[in-house]
C-alpha positions in Angstrom: 226.5 127.3 21.3 224.0 129.1 24.1 226.5 130.5 26.8 224.4 131.3 30.1 227.0 133.9 31.7 226.7 134.7 35.6 229.0 137.6 35.5 231.3 139.6 33.7 234.4 136.9 34.1 232.0 134.6 32.3 231.4 136.8 29.4 235.3 137.3 29.3 235.8 133.7 29.0 233.2 133.4 26.4 234.6 136.0 24.4 237.6 134.4 24.5 236.6 131.2 23.2 234.5 132.6 20.0 237.6 133.8 19.5 239.9 130.8 20.1 237.4 128.8 17.8 236.3 132.0 15.1 232.9 131.6 16.2 229.7 134.5 14.9 228.9 136.1 18.8 225.5 137.4 19.4 224.1 138.3 23.0 221.0 138.0 24.6 220.4 140.2 27.6 217.4 141.1 29.2 215.2 138.5 27.1 212.8 140.5 25.3 213.6 139.2 21.8 210.4 137.1 20.5 211.5 137.2 17.0 215.0 135.6 17.6 216.9 138.1 16.0 219.6 137.3 19.1 220.1 133.8 18.3 222.8 133.6 15.4 224.8 130.3 13.9 227.4 130.6 16.5 227.4 131.6 20.2 224.8 133.4 21.6 226.3 134.8 25.4 222.9 135.1 27.1 223.2 137.3 29.6 219.4 137.4 31.3 221.5 135.7 35.0 222.8 139.2 35.6 219.8 140.7 36.7 221.7 142.4 40.1 221.1 146.3 40.8 223.3 148.1 42.7 222.3 152.2 44.6 224.6 154.1 45.7 222.1 157.3 47.5 224.7 159.3 48.2 226.1 159.8 44.6 222.0 159.5 43.8 223.4 157.2 41.2 222.0 153.5 40.5 224.3 150.9 38.4 222.0 147.6 36.4 223.5 144.5 34.6 222.8 144.0 31.8 220.2 141.0 32.1 217.7 143.3 34.1 
């Protein structure tokens, strides 16, 4: 099963489902896994749609989401 998440709420729901069904979970983030190691026999939580980037010029900081 592959769950393609677009927001943190999707990840939370996916983890809850995996716990409820006692499924093994693997995470796919930026999509750089050419060998397929992020794919397991249970659930893959795909974060590649989560591509938000927020910058705060005043604090000189950047927040980058998991799919970037």
